[in-house]
N, C-alpha and C positions, 0 to 999 in steps of 0.2 A: 504494500500500500504506500502510495506517495506521501511523504511527510508534509505537513503544513509548513514547517520551517526546518531548514538545515542550519546548524550553528557550526561555524568553522573555528575551531580552537576550544580546548578544554581547560584553559587556565581559569583563574578565579572569576574573570569577567564573563567568559563564555559559559562557565558553569552556572553562574547566577542567572544569566538570561535564559538558559535552558530550563532551570528549575522553575522560574516564574512562568515561562510559556507552557510547560507541561502541567503546572498546577492550574493553569487557566483552561485546561482541557484540549490544548493543541497537540497534534502529533509532531514529535520533535526527534531529530537525529543530531548527534554531536560527533563531529569528525575531528580526529586528533592523530598526528603522526606519532607512532609509538604509544606507549602507555602514558596516561595523564601524569604530569609532574616530573617527567623525565628531563625536561628542558624548559626554557622560557623564563619570563620575568617573575611569575608567581613563586616558583621554588627558590628564587634568590631575593625576594622582597624582604625588607625589614619588618613589614606589617605594622608600622606605627599607626596608632589610632589617635587622631587629634582633630578637633573641630577648627582649630586656629588656622585660618587662611586670610590672605589679604583680598580675597574675592568672595562675595556673599554666595555665589552659585556653588562653589566648591564646599563652602561651609554647610549649606543646606543639604547637599548630598551626604556629607558625613553625618550630620545630625539625623537624617532619615535612616542611616545604616546602623546607628548605635543600638536601637532596640533589637535588631537581629543578633548582634554580637552578645548583648546581655542575655537574650533568651536562649542562645546556643553557645554559652560561654565555654562549656566543657568541650563540645565538638569543635569549636573554632580556636580553642586555646587562648581565649580572651583573658588578659590579665590587666586589671585596673590598678596600674602603678602610679597614676597621676602623670601629667605631661607638663613640662615647662618649656617655654620659648624664651631664650635669653637674648637680650639686646644690649648694645652699647649706648652711650649717651646720645649719639647722633640719630638714633631711631626710637627714642623715648616717645616723641610725639606720634610717630607712626604706630607704636604699640598702643598708645591710648586710643587713637582713632579706630584701629581695628578691633580692639577689645570692646569699645562702645558699639561698633557695628555688630559684633558677634552676640553680645548680650541682648541687643535689640532683636536678634533672631531667636532668642530663647536659649542660647548656649550658656552653660555654667562656666564662664571664663572670668578669672579674677586678676586684677592688676596688683602685682606685688613689688615692693621696693627690694633692693638687694638684701637689706638686712632682714626683711620679712622672709624672703626665700631661704636665706641662710638658716634662720630659725626652724623653718619647715623641713628643709632638706640639708642637714649638716654634712652629708657625705659629699656634697659638691663644693669645689673650690671656685670662687666667683670673681677672680681677678678680671678687671675690665668690663664687668657686667654692671649696668646701671639699673636695670629693672627687668621684670619677667612677667609673662602671662601664665597663669596657672589654671589647669583644667583637672579637677578631681577625677573625672570619668575617663581621662586620657590613659593611654597605655599602649598595648600592642596585642595583635592576634598572631596566631601561627597561620601564615597565608596558605601553606600546603594543606593543613588540616581544615581550614575554611573552605578551600576548593573541594576537598573530598566530601565535606558535609553537604555542600551545594550540589555536587554531582550525584551523591547518594540520594538527595531529595528529588533531583530531576528523574533519575532512574525509577525511584519509588512511585513517581507520578506518571510513569509510562514512557519516558524518553529512552531512546536507544543510543547507546554509546558505541561508536565505530572507531575504536582505537586501532592503530595500525592501518588506517584507511585515509591517508593524508590527501587533502584537496590541493590540486595543482592549479586550479583556476575556476572561474565561474562560467557556466554555460549560458550564453546570451543568444536569444532568438527573437527576431522581430523587435529589437530594441529593449527587451526586458530580460531579467534574470529568471531562468526557468529551472535551475539546478546547479550542481557542482560537478566539476570534472575531477576524477581520481584516477589512480593507476589501474583501477578495475573498470574504468569507463565512466559514462555520464550517469549521475544519480539525480533524478528529477526531484524538485521541491517547489512548494508554493511560494516560498520566500527564502532568502539566504541572508544570514547575519555573519559578517566577517569579523571575528574577534580574535585575530591571529597575532596580536601584539606587533613586534617588529617585522614579522613576515607578512603583514597585511598588504603592503604595496605589491609584493610578489604575487599574492593571490589575485589582486585586482588587475594585474598586468594584462593588457589586451582588451580591456573593457572600455577604454577611453576615459576612465576616471583615474586621475592621478592625485593622490593625497600627500601632503608634505609631512609624512611620517618617516623619520630616519632612525636606524638602529644605533643605540649607544650602549657601551659596556657599563655595567653596574657591578660593584664589588663590595665585599664586606668581610669581616672576620669576627671571631669570638675569642675573647681572652678570659681564662678562668680566674676567679677571685674567691677568697674565703670569707669575705665580709665586705660591708660598705657598698652594697649594690645601689646603684642610682635609680632614680625614677626615669621615665622616658623623656629625652631632651633633644631639642634642636637648638644649637648654639649659633645664632646669627653672627656673632662676633668672629667666629673661626670657620664656620661652614661644617662643623662636626654635627653628626646625629648619632645617638646611641640609646640603648635601652638595656634592661636586664635580659639575660638569656637563661630562662629557668631560675634556679636558686643559687647557681654557683658560677655565673659568667656574665660578661658584658658583651653584647653585640654592638658593633660599630661599623659605620660606612667607611669605605676606603675610596678616595678619588683615584680615577684611572688615568687621567691625563690623555685619554685616547680620543681622537676625533671620531665623528660618526663614520660608520663603516658597514661591513657585511654582517648581517644578523647571525650568520653561522660561524663567524670567526672570533667569537668572544669567550669561548669556554677556556678553562684552565685557570690557575690561581693568578691573582694580581701580583705585581712586582713586590718582592719581599722588602726592598728598601722603602717603598712607599708605605707598606703596612707598618714597618718599624717607625717611620716618621709620624704616621697617624696615631700609633699607639702612644708615642711620647706626647703628642698634643692632647690625647685623651687623658693621660695621666695628669696634665695640668688642670683638668676639670674634675677627674675622679681619682684621687690619690691612691685608692685601693688597688689600682692596676699598675702602679709604678713598680718597675723592676721585674715585671712578668716577662717570660719568654715571648718572643715574637711569634704569633700564631701563623699558620698557613691560611690564607684567605680563599674565598670562592668568588667566581665571576659568573655573570650571565648577561643577558641582553634585554633591553626594554625599548619600546618605540617612543620617540620624542617628537613633539610638534614645535613650530616656531614660537608659539605663545605659551608653551608649557602646559597645555590643556587638552583633554581628550577630544576625540572626534566621534560624535554620536548622532545617529539618525539615518534617514534614507539617503542612499547614494544619489547625487544629483543627476538627473537625466537617465536614470537606470531603474525603472520600476521593478519591484521585487527584490532589490538589493539594499542591504542595510550594513552599517559599520559601527563597531564599538572598539576603538583602539586609540593608540597615541596617548596613553595616560601619563606618560612622562615621569614615571616613578611613583605615581600616587594612586594606583588602581585598587589595591586591596581594601583600603578603608572605606571606599565608596561603592564597592561591588554590589552589596545587597540592594542599595537604592537604585543604582544604574540598571541592574537586571530587572527590577520591578517596573521602572519607568519605561524602559525600552520594550519590554514584553507587552505592556499596556498599549503602547503606540502601535506595535505590530498587530496585536489582537483586535484593537478597536478602530484603528485608522485615525484616531484623534491625537493631535499633537499634545505632548506634555510640556507645560511651561518650564519645568525645571531643567529640561534639556535644550531649551532655546539657545543659550549662549554657545553650545558645543557643536552646532551644525557643520557638516562637512564643507558647505559652500562659503563659510565665513572668511576664508583666506582669499579667495578670488574676489569676494565682495568687499574686501577691505574692512572686515568687522572682527578683527582678532580680539580675544579677551584681554582687557586692559585693567590693571589694578590701580585703584585710586591712591592707595598708600602702600607701596611695595617695600619689602625689606631687601637686605643685601643678598641673603642666601636662602630665602624661603620661597 
């Protein structure tokens, strides 16, 4: 039987879309090269959960995703550690403006002085920090566990997972998408959602739709500690981001210094010297990691857009085609809300207002997402 929707990609975004489509009663197939979570951005994501953004649209999607993480905390590995955004004196005004915007949306975000944060989180060293925004509900999820929970929900609702059946392109007839092309031939579908992360442009090749999504290497490492675990932090003064890793480690992002490139060429550990330099910088914020051996990091790939925001919605000029990609390092925390909204659009045909800023045609129309009060590194 021909599915109503074929979803290309079984990462956390594709899994969420499939779950919500299947829960709405649509026939869904999910195509993935190899087993889910063998590669891609989901398995390498830090999974930071924070409402704090300098754009209200991103904040709304995170707020709408929080109930799912709370309700499925065990399955998603959601840990409520608290989240702190650290800024220097040059961004105190920005922090105040964005905190006011976020509280106006209903987020529990509190402005703290350096001394107030030091009293709340004594494990942090705060040299150069002028102020912070604190979210009690912030923390992190296990992105791989979240993806598995969403895929399990999709399959339980009737979706069919076709792992090992990678999509090589879209089947277009009469100017509309009518299915997907795989190594086993054409598989018809009523609609197709491309949620293939950095491989999305390759899937769209030959359709006439070109999206400015480029692959970039992402990297991280985990250092073991015996105590003094931090909360979840983005440090705008240094570009660091870090969080606890279980009960005996600190996960931290590692800069790659690599230009955009081939989505298939980013596997393997990051440069050991860069990991060592980042660990020393981390020790300036989290003294508990000082003197620890340099860990071996991990690398993956994510898809980035020129304005750093996802591309969501119908493919322009190509009926039956949809896209959900280009999350630029921020997909895990918004996956539940994105899946629900996009599934509703596909199922009902009615546009969802929360997705309006992310439309695929915004780049050619000169409507990129612009932040009123941007930070240096967020």
